[in-house]
N, C-alpha and C positions, 0 to 999 in steps of 0.2 A: 238308552238298552235297546236292540235290537229285539222285534216282537217276534222274528222268525227264529226257529230253533236253531242254534249254531250248528250242531252238529249236522241238520240237514243241508244249512247253507254252505259249511264246509264241505260236504259230500259233492254239490252241486257247483261250487266253484272254485275250491283250493285247489284241484289240479291245473286250471286256467291260472291261477296265480303263480304257481310254479315255473308252467312252462314260459309265462312271459317274463318272471323277473330271475327267476334262479338261472344267470347265464351268465359266462365268461364277460359280455362288455360291460356289467355293469359292476366289475372287479373295481375300475378308479375310483369308483364310490364309497369303497370300506376300506377300513385300515389294512384287512387281510391281503389286498394285495402287495404291501410291503414285504409280506412272508414270502411270496409267491418270487419275489426278486432275490429272495437270498437262495444260495447253494443248500441244497436237500440236510448237508451237515448242518449247518447254520439254522435251520427254520424253529427247531423244538425252543433255543433261547430266544430268539427275535420274535418270534411268535407270543412268547411271556411277556415281554418286552412292549411290546405293543399292543398286548390287551390290558395290562394293567394301565397303560396311558389313554385307553380308550375312553375318554371321558370329554364331553363338550363336541363342537362341531367337528365334520368330519377332516374338515379340509386341515384344521387347526391340530387334531390328531397326527396327522399323516406326516403333517411337516416336522412339528416336533418332535416325533418317534424316527422319523429318518434322520433327521441331526443327531440325535441320541447315537444311533446305529452307526452313523459314518465317523464317531468320534473313537468305536471301539475298533479293535483288531480283529481280524478272521485268523481263528473260528473263533466264534463267540464265546463259546462254553471255556476254551483256552484263556481268551483275555481276561474273564471276569475271575476264574481260578486265579491268576495270576496278580490280581490287583489288590494291593492292601487298604486300611481304611484311607491311608493319607493321598493314596494315588486316585482313591475314588471321589475323595473331595477335590482335588484338584480338576479330574477331568469335569466335575459337574459345576464348578464354582460360579459359572458364569450363567446357569442355565436353571431357570424356572419354568412349572407349568402350572396354569390354573392356582389352585392352593397349596402344590408340591413344592417348597423350597429346594433351594440347590442343596441345604444337609440331610432332607429327607430323600431326596432322588440317591445322593450318595450312601446314605445306609442301607436302602434299598438296592443297591447294586453290590453292595459288600457281602448283604445277607444274602444274596442271589450266588455269588460265587462262594459262599460258604455251602451253601446247600450242593451246589456243583462238586466242591471238594469232597464232601461226605459220601455222596449219591452217585457222582459220574454223570447221570444225565437226572434232569426234572423228572420224566417219568418213572423212574426209579423211587423217587420221592413219595410217589403217591401211596404205598403200603400195599395190604395184599387185601383189606376190606373191599367187599363187594356194593357194600352200602353206600350210594352216590354224596349223601350230606356229611356221612364220616370221612369218606373221602377228600371232600373239599377243607372239610376242617382242618383235617389231619396234614395236607397239604399247605394249608394257609399258614398252620402255625409254625412252620418252620421260618419263616421271614421275619417274624415279629421277637427273636430275641437278641437283637443287635442295638435296639434303639426304636423312636419313634420314626415309623414310617407313614403313618398317617393312615389314609385308607387305600393307598397303593397297592397293597394286598388287605383283604377285609380282616378282620379279627374273628377269629372263632369264638363260639356261643353267643353270638348276635343274631337279630333276625335278618340278618344279611342273606340275600337271594343269591349273592356272589355272581352277581352277572358277569364280570369282565373275567373271573378265572372260568365260568363256565363259557364264555367266549374262546377263551385259550384252549378250552377242554375240546370244543366242537372243532376248531380249528385242525388240533393234533388226533382227532379220534375220527371222524367224518374223511373219507376220500373222493372227490369226485371234481368238478370242475372249477368248484370254489371254494372247496375247504382243502388244503393240503395232503392232511393225513400226516403219519409217522409213528404214532404209536400203536401197539396192540394189547398193551394192558387193559385197557378199558373199552368195551363195546358199545356200538352207536347206541343201542336199546336202554345204555344206563346211562345217557348224559341228561341234562336238566337244560332248561332253556334257559339262555341267557336275555332275560327280560328287560329292553329298553322302552324308553317311553312310546316308541311307536307299535311296538310288541302288546304293551300295555293298554295304548289308546283302541288297539283292534279288541283285543279281549273283552275289555268293557264294553265297548260298542256291541260286540256281537254275543254279550252274556253269557260268555265263559268265565269271567270272574267278576265279582263286586269289589274286590280290592281296588283304592284308591292310590297304594303305594306298592312300586315292585318289589315287596316283601317276598319272605319264603314263602309263606302260603301261597301268593298268585303266581309264583314260579313254580309251584305244585301244581296247582288247578291248571296251568296251561299245559304245561308237562304232559299231565295225566290225559288232557284232552286232544292233543296230538297224539297220544299212545294208542287212542282208540281208532285210529285209521291207520298207524304204522308202529305197532308195536318194537320191531327191529330195530326203527331209525326216524324217531319222534321230531328229530330237529331239521327234517328233512324241510319243512316250510320256513325256517326262522330267516334264512338271507331274502326271501321274497318279500315275506312280510315286511321286514324294514326299509328295503329299498322301495318298495309302493308308498308307504308310511314316509319316507324322506322325499318322494316325490311330491309331496302336495296333497296328493289324493285321500280325503279324509273318509268315502265311503270306499271299503273295501270291496266289496261283490259287485263292481260295474266297471 
């Protein structure tokens, strides 16, 4: 753990970190690059699919997500609404990714299509609550009624920090050179940190959290730390921290 007060260090170095790493030239190293390649009408559904698959090495994530997106006709929302369970099973029959079997992938796509049929858009499925954790749990609950999808979407009522859903929300709510945006129902100030291994390593090293796992408490502590410096946009530094962590630099303030 750092002996330097984390707030003092962040005030001194956080903006330099942002200026160096929160830049479009780093987009190819992140799955969000696939979202930017889509037409604006396809970005919501594409971002959801890509975010749910964002486990493991980034090159593998991008390769598999791209393969899946290429199998779906456009518009993506219309394609998923029109597929029945037998058709999604055919579409994913030869696909597996990490511990997600072809069957889990098919059920997940079927559930996504059902949500789109019921609500028209994924944003409309968020509900009306302003509580970010309730919003995440309500949204996640929609996808678990069709069968076992594993952790493609986290289960409600667990200690999960909802990392990949928080990543999806960041992509859809923030709007700048990194995050494409598209939603209006959620404010950037309401977002929670998508705590990956790099962000957790930084937070532990700098004394922001003592949590050993990227659980809900770690997410809350890290998000609250960022809110001290940018209440309206606490995830401002998320992409930069992840990029620097992926670069192999283990000391963040050098």
